[in-house]
Backbone as CSV, one residue per row, in Angstrom:
resi,resn,N_x,N_y,N_z,CA_x,CA_y,CA_z,C_x,C_y,C_z
1,UNK,69.237,130.689,100.224,68.841,129.354,100.409,70.034,128.357,99.900
2,UNK,70.391,127.489,100.630,71.438,126.628,100.342,71.090,125.698,99.039
3,UNK,71.965,125.315,98.303,71.718,124.427,97.215,71.572,123.007,97.686
4,UNK,70.779,122.208,96.935,70.545,120.840,97.331,71.717,119.928,96.713
5,UNK,72.536,119.396,97.585,73.701,118.709,97.061,73.319,117.658,95.986
6,UNK,72.124,116.991,96.058,71.547,116.150,95.188,71.415,116.657,93.768
7,UNK,70.975,117.760,93.709,70.876,118.491,92.409,72.369,118.856,91.695
8,UNK,73.145,119.362,92.788,74.528,119.502,92.433,75.256,118.270,91.876
9,UNK,75.037,117.219,92.608,75.570,115.914,92.221,75.189,115.533,90.710
10,UNK,73.934,115.530,90.506,73.339,115.282,89.188,73.953,116.117,88.151
11,UNK,74.068,117.503,88.357,74.601,118.329,87.447,76.182,117.896,87.272
12,UNK,76.816,117.642,88.379,78.312,117.318,88.273,78.474,115.989,87.507
13,UNK,77.710,114.963,87.819,78.074,113.706,87.162,77.684,113.913,85.706
14,UNK,76.760,114.624,85.286,76.443,114.810,83.962,77.606,115.653,83.229
15,UNK,78.161,116.523,83.927,79.313,117.284,83.392,80.483,116.399,83.228
16,UNK,80.778,115.637,84.185,81.820,114.673,84.147,81.656,113.676,83.097
17,UNK,80.503,113.088,82.870,80.279,112.192,81.782,80.526,112.738,80.441
18,UNK,79.849,113.943,80.246,80.050,114.585,78.985,81.548,114.879,78.758
19,UNK,82.316,115.265,79.758,83.672,115.478,79.504,84.498,114.243,79.141
20,UNK,84.170,113.113,79.773,84.901,111.865,79.350,84.504,111.510,77.965
21,UNK,83.287,111.686,77.502,82.899,111.511,76.114,83.681,112.389,75.270
22,UNK,83.744,113.644,75.488,84.338,114.595,74.662,85.866,114.229,74.478
23,UNK,86.551,113.910,75.662,87.930,113.484,75.538,88.130,112.144,74.641
24,UNK,87.272,111.360,74.803,87.239,110.113,73.891,87.155,110.428,72.513
25,UNK,86.003,111.266,72.219,85.753,111.635,70.893,86.876,112.384,70.201
26,UNK,87.516,113.335,70.955,88.639,114.056,70.491,89.755,113.308,70.109
27,UNK,90.038,112.221,71.028,91.173,111.256,70.706,90.983,110.529,69.594
28,UNK,89.712,109.913,69.452,89.399,109.052,68.269,89.359,109.860,66.939
29,UNK,89.168,111.159,67.018,89.101,111.943,65.836,90.560,111.984,65.139
30,UNK,91.529,111.850,66.002,92.871,111.990,65.535,93.403,110.731,64.684
31,UNK,92.530,109.566,64.845,92.876,108.330,64.379,92.315,107.990,63.092
32,UNK,93.285,107.480,62.184,92.687,106.942,60.907,92.098,105.544,61.279
33,UNK,91.363,104.975,60.234,90.735,103.763,60.432,91.693,102.520,60.830
34,UNK,92.829,102.445,60.388,93.863,101.421,60.672,94.161,101.605,62.168
35,UNK,94.397,102.748,62.662,94.791,102.948,64.049,93.519,102.676,64.982
36,UNK,92.251,102.997,64.459,91.089,102.736,65.256,90.922,101.256,65.532
37,UNK,91.298,100.465,64.602,91.154,98.978,64.770,92.431,98.235,65.245
38,UNK,93.559,98.965,65.398,94.805,98.379,65.638,94.820,97.767,67.097
39,UNK,95.469,96.631,67.123,95.718,96.128,68.571,97.304,96.232,68.888
40,UNK,97.453,96.769,69.895,98.892,96.883,70.381,99.636,95.646,70.505
41,UNK,98.960,94.639,70.937,99.339,93.256,70.864,98.163,92.213,70.857
42,UNK,98.297,90.965,70.761,97.141,90.074,70.698,96.270,90.064,71.919
43,UNK,96.846,90.376,73.007,96.039,90.259,74.334,95.352,91.630,74.803
44,UNK,95.640,92.547,73.907,95.107,93.952,74.178,93.885,94.291,73.475
45,UNK,93.277,95.340,73.886,92.092,95.883,73.079,92.453,96.962,72.205
46,UNK,91.722,97.062,71.116,91.914,98.296,70.284,90.951,99.275,70.656
47,UNK,90.954,100.448,70.055,90.056,101.668,70.373,88.787,101.144,69.961
48,UNK,88.598,100.314,68.850,87.264,99.911,68.337,86.656,98.908,69.397
49,UNK,87.441,98.086,69.921,86.994,97.225,70.935,86.477,97.825,72.182
50,UNK,87.256,98.839,72.757,86.840,99.620,73.851,85.496,100.390,73.540
51,UNK,85.481,100.925,72.408,84.197,101.650,72.159,83.015,100.777,72.068
52,UNK,83.265,99.549,71.369,82.147,98.574,71.332,81.654,98.189,72.825
53,UNK,82.640,97.789,73.589,82.358,97.463,75.011,81.553,98.566,75.762
54,UNK,82.129,99.840,75.690,81.488,100.823,76.409,80.019,101.124,75.878
55,UNK,79.890,101.025,74.647,78.415,101.019,74.079,77.593,99.937,74.673
56,UNK,78.121,98.732,74.569,77.239,97.616,75.193,76.968,97.800,76.564
57,UNK,77.989,98.406,77.386,77.825,98.564,78.784,76.773,99.620,78.992
58,UNK,76.773,100.779,78.258,75.843,101.793,78.470,74.516,101.363,78.112
59,UNK,74.154,100.530,77.030,72.920,100.075,76.710,72.336,99.256,77.780
60,UNK,73.176,98.367,78.250,72.743,97.516,79.261,72.442,98.266,80.587
61,UNK,73.220,99.051,81.030,73.054,99.757,82.357,71.908,100.757,82.234
62,UNK,71.774,101.507,81.286,70.891,102.631,81.272,69.567,102.562,80.560
63,UNK,69.397,101.477,79.795,68.111,101.224,79.305,67.128,100.685,80.373
64,UNK,66.111,101.415,80.664,65.211,100.999,81.840,65.891,100.967,83.176
65,UNK,66.764,102.150,83.179,67.665,102.137,84.398,67.086,101.995,85.813
66,UNK,65.883,102.644,86.004,65.190,102.605,87.293,64.332,101.312,87.551
67,UNK,64.135,100.541,86.377,63.122,99.516,86.543,63.671,98.000,86.115
68,UNK,64.882,97.984,85.654,65.340,96.616,85.461,66.862,96.420,85.739
69,UNK,67.299,95.195,85.888,68.663,95.010,86.308,69.557,95.615,85.205
70,UNK,70.586,96.116,85.503,71.596,96.914,84.725,72.474,95.883,83.844
71,UNK,72.223,94.551,84.109,72.970,93.585,83.223,71.783,92.849,82.582
72,UNK,71.452,93.420,81.443,70.366,92.769,80.593,70.552,91.479,80.102
73,UNK,69.449,90.647,80.070,69.605,89.098,79.773,70.164,89.029,78.255
74,UNK,69.918,90.043,77.402,70.385,89.948,76.029,71.727,90.456,75.786
75,UNK,72.458,90.984,76.818,73.686,91.410,76.616,74.611,90.348,76.539
76,UNK,75.561,90.378,75.517,76.639,89.425,75.315,77.936,90.065,75.470
77,UNK,78.352,90.272,76.822,79.472,91.023,77.003,80.687,90.566,76.374
78,UNK,80.937,89.211,76.577,82.148,88.654,75.796,82.208,89.105,74.374
79,UNK,81.205,89.230,73.683,81.160,89.574,72.256,81.580,90.914,71.975
80,UNK,81.441,91.675,72.968,81.934,93.306,72.894,83.326,93.191,72.545
81,UNK,84.149,92.269,72.930,85.607,92.339,72.811,86.029,91.616,71.579
82,UNK,85.127,91.415,70.626,85.490,90.748,69.259,84.882,91.676,68.271
83,UNK,85.779,91.981,67.314,85.351,92.762,66.169,85.189,91.927,64.987
84,UNK,84.018,91.922,64.449,83.770,91.029,63.158,84.677,91.627,62.035
85,UNK,84.946,90.837,61.150,85.781,91.258,60.012,85.076,92.384,59.139
86,UNK,83.733,92.252,59.100,82.957,93.205,58.317,82.584,94.514,58.998
87,UNK,83.067,94.614,60.269,82.647,95.740,61.164,83.231,97.115,60.577
88,UNK,82.488,98.156,60.619,83.042,99.390,60.191,83.124,100.494,61.363
89,UNK,84.143,101.388,61.199,84.272,102.389,62.135,82.976,103.037,62.358
90,UNK,82.310,103.472,61.167,81.001,104.134,61.273,80.051,103.597,62.084
91,UNK,79.759,102.266,61.903,78.791,101.635,62.587,79.089,101.411,64.053
92,UNK,80.296,101.263,64.484,80.770,101.317,65.820,80.545,102.451,66.464
93,UNK,80.887,103.638,65.840,80.658,104.856,66.285,79.253,105.360,66.409
94,UNK,78.447,104.831,65.500,77.048,105.213,65.472,76.452,104.591,66.816
95,UNK,76.742,103.305,67.125,76.289,102.820,68.170,76.740,103.450,69.610
96,UNK,78.030,103.950,69.559,78.568,104.672,70.669,77.760,105.856,70.868
97,UNK,77.470,106.720,69.895,76.606,107.801,70.057,75.323,107.542,70.586
98,UNK,74.651,106.461,69.911,73.378,106.111,70.290,73.272,105.789,71.932
99,UNK,74.265,104.934,72.367,74.267,104.568,73.773,74.687,105.655,74.720
100,UNK,75.558,106.475,74.317,75.913,107.633,75.128,74.593,108.520,75.225
101,UNK,73.728,108.657,74.110,72.460,109.429,74.318,71.601,108.737,75.444
102,UNK,71.468,107.372,75.315,70.728,106.761,76.288,71.232,107.037,77.727
103,UNK,72.538,106.999,77.953,72.960,107.357,79.266,72.545,108.735,79.606
104,UNK,72.944,109.651,78.685,72.700,111.145,79.146,71.237,111.436,79.291
105,UNK,70.462,110.911,78.343,68.874,111.147,78.587,68.508,110.616,79.936
106,UNK,69.031,109.491,80.133,68.572,108.806,81.537,69.060,109.633,82.759
107,UNK,70.363,110.013,82.635,70.810,110.906,83.730,70.089,112.165,83.932
108,UNK,69.942,112.854,82.832,69.256,114.060,82.724,67.759,114.011,83.127
109,UNK,67.288,112.766,83.069,65.913,112.613,83.547,65.721,112.475,85.057
110,UNK,66.752,112.161,85.696,66.726,111.814,87.151,66.324,113.166,87.996
111,UNK,65.819,112.811,89.064,65.459,113.947,90.000,66.156,113.644,91.270
112,UNK,66.519,114.762,92.060,67.252,114.535,93.273,66.808,113.337,94.198
113,UNK,65.476,113.169,94.277,65.012,112.072,95.173,65.332,110.698,94.618
114,UNK,65.643,110.594,93.324,65.908,109.354,92.607,67.263,108.785,93.179
115,UNK,68.250,109.709,93.637,69.540,109.235,94.121,69.457,108.228,95.134
116,UNK,68.471,108.208,96.017,68.385,107.219,97.061,67.603,106.047,96.642
117,UNK,67.029,106.023,95.542,66.388,104.784,95.055,67.462,103.580,94.917
118,UNK,66.909,102.465,94.764,67.787,101.263,94.599,67.655,100.652,93.201
119,UNK,68.797,100.471,92.498,68.739,99.771,91.198,69.640,98.631,91.399
120,UNK,69.538,97.674,90.478,70.476,96.427,90.584,71.297,96.442,89.354
121,UNK,72.519,95.758,89.565,73.449,95.481,88.538,73.988,94.138,88.820
122,UNK,73.605,93.200,87.911,73.960,91.778,88.157,73.328,91.365,89.483
123,UNK,72.130,91.705,89.770,71.346,91.378,90.928,71.920,92.063,92.310
124,UNK,73.024,92.879,92.071,73.553,93.532,93.265,72.937,94.909,93.519
125,UNK,72.392,95.166,94.582,71.626,96.415,94.837,72.779,97.719,94.979
126,UNK,72.340,98.616,94.394,73.055,99.870,94.324,72.047,101.011,94.593
127,UNK,72.468,102.136,95.271,71.761,103.359,95.209,71.869,103.965,93.797
128,UNK,71.091,104.813,93.332,71.252,105.362,92.139,72.498,106.060,92.120
129,UNK,72.839,106.892,93.289,74.089,107.579,93.463,75.291,106.653,93.172
130,UNK,75.234,105.505,93.721,76.299,104.589,93.632,76.410,104.175,92.208
131,UNK,75.406,103.831,91.575,75.387,103.384,90.220,75.916,104.383,89.277
132,UNK,75.555,105.601,89.471,76.211,106.740,88.690,77.605,106.910,88.916
133,UNK,77.980,106.906,90.212,79.414,106.994,90.398,80.226,105.910,89.760
134,UNK,79.709,104.665,89.893,80.340,103.426,89.410,80.468,103.600,87.962
135,UNK,79.347,104.142,87.248,79.499,104.389,85.831,80.625,105.531,85.390
136,UNK,80.523,106.586,85.974,81.527,107.647,85.962,83.006,107.117,85.959
137,UNK,83.246,106.257,86.952,84.527,105.685,87.148,84.760,104.615,85.991
138,UNK,83.886,103.997,85.512,84.086,103.096,84.422,84.186,103.837,83.123
139,UNK,83.622,104.881,82.925,83.759,105.844,81.673,85.299,106.379,81.698
140,UNK,85.698,106.765,83.038,87.024,107.471,83.116,88.130,106.476,82.803
141,UNK,87.814,105.208,83.250,88.836,104.155,83.036,89.081,103.925,81.549
142,UNK,87.902,103.754,80.802,87.964,103.510,79.322,88.271,104.668,78.502
143,UNK,88.077,105.806,79.000,88.373,107.096,78.297,89.974,107.133,78.436
144,UNK,90.464,106.832,79.487,91.941,106.773,79.670,92.633,105.915,78.692
145,UNK,92.109,104.634,78.582,92.567,103.783,77.499,92.520,104.227,76.122
146,UNK,91.458,104.848,75.768,91.173,105.312,74.379,92.253,106.422,74.187
147,UNK,92.395,107.317,75.088,93.354,108.541,74.906,94.710,107.978,74.939
148,UNK,95.052,106.981,75.731,96.435,106.425,75.736,96.721,105.778,74.423
149,UNK,95.734,104.982,73.940,96.058,104.270,72.603,96.121,105.362,71.432
150,UNK,95.305,106.270,71.514,95.400,107.337,70.339,96.736,108.043,70.484
151,UNK,97.180,108.420,71.705,98.395,109.029,71.754,99.646,108.132,71.293
152,UNK,99.513,106.965,71.676,100.416,106.032,71.281,100.534,105.904,69.673
153,UNK,99.384,105.733,69.167,99.377,105.517,67.719,99.721,106.693,66.901
154,UNK,99.448,107.968,67.450,99.633,109.202,66.700,101.086,109.652,67.046
155,UNK,101.717,109.204,68.075,103.090,109.558,68.553,103.314,110.990,68.352
156,UNK,104.405,111.435,67.534,104.728,112.845,67.471,103.675,113.717,66.883
157,UNK,102.615,113.141,66.028,101.608,113.804,65.491,100.370,113.993,66.475
158,UNK,100.451,113.613,67.764,99.263,113.754,68.673,99.133,115.071,69.005
159,UNK,97.881,115.500,69.078,97.562,116.991,69.349,96.986,116.793,70.854
160,UNK,97.606,117.282,71.688,97.291,117.089,73.245,95.787,117.622,73.596
161,UNK,95.262,116.978,74.469,93.834,117.201,74.878,93.888,117.903,76.221
162,UNK,95.057,118.209,76.680,95.156,118.846,77.953,96.456,119.700,78.052
163,UNK,97.070,119.807,79.109,98.211,120.756,79.212,99.321,120.096,78.484
164,UNK,99.963,120.810,77.525,101.091,120.204,76.634,102.289,120.020,77.559
165,UNK,103.090,119.024,77.203,104.363,118.817,77.931,105.175,120.206,77.980
166,UNK,105.838,120.464,79.062,106.527,121.586,79.173,105.701,122.882,79.279
167,UNK,104.431,122.871,79.418,103.723,124.050,79.378,103.054,124.196,80.653
168,UNK,103.149,123.466,81.650,102.406,123.556,82.955,102.411,124.876,83.668
169,UNK,103.650,125.498,83.778,103.770,126.771,84.325,102.985,127.694,83.678
170,UNK,103.132,127.819,82.361,102.539,128.801,81.559,101.013,128.562,81.724
171,UNK,100.478,127.388,81.767,99.077,126.964,81.809,98.437,127.522,83.173
172,UNK,99.266,127.262,84.095,98.776,127.638,85.547,98.746,129.132,85.728
173,UNK,99.637,129.809,85.108,99.701,131.240,85.230,98.484,131.816,84.427
174,UNK,98.189,131.339,83.238,97.112,131.781,82.552,95.780,131.557,83.352
175,UNK,95.687,130.338,84.034,94.389,130.094,84.737,94.314,131.095,85.880
176,UNK,95.353,131.278,86.609,95.298,132.268,87.682,94.935,133.650,87.312
177,UNK,95.470,133.938,86.145,94.996,135.363,85.615,93.626,135.317,85.171
178,UNK,93.201,134.252,84.534,91.684,134.218,84.129,90.841,134.253,85.257
179,UNK,91.092,133.416,86.226,90.159,133.357,87.436,90.263,134.571,88.368
180,UNK,91.551,135.272,88.420,91.605,136.490,89.214,90.717,137.504,88.630
181,UNK,90.664,137.546,87.339,89.759,138.562,86.584,88.384,138.354,86.750
182,UNK,87.938,137.176,87.386,86.549,136.923,87.509,86.071,137.108,89.037
183,UNK,86.974,137.496,89.854,86.654,137.781,91.233,85.983,139.126,91.425
């Protein structure tokens, strides 16, 4: 029996979202508190700001996902880009974890038929499939920013999260061997 692409999509989008979170978590784990809050320049965002924004976005979009607009009336998006003087890394990361759990619980609760349902984001209708793809893209964008900033701040002390520079051929050969052994 052929698999249902809708179930496959839900599994894949969950895998992709978990992967983005893991990359961001692994990058942030390499930073000290000063680097976590550091601004590359006055017009840029710190890792802390990006994390705060992502948490606010996830809370707004995925709380009551199927039944309320994804832009909640109590969301203060502009405030997500301001870090209070008393803010702590711990509190910011606790909210990050909490809101990622909201996202993952919501996505994992969806059924294949839900993908065709309509949800709204800022009153604009989206199919659930579109809203999930939109979110996965948004998470990829901000994950890339977090990884870029962490790599910048760590410089020569950066521990790569993917294929190390100068190791592409070796990595590809290892993957070919690994997957040839599974055939």
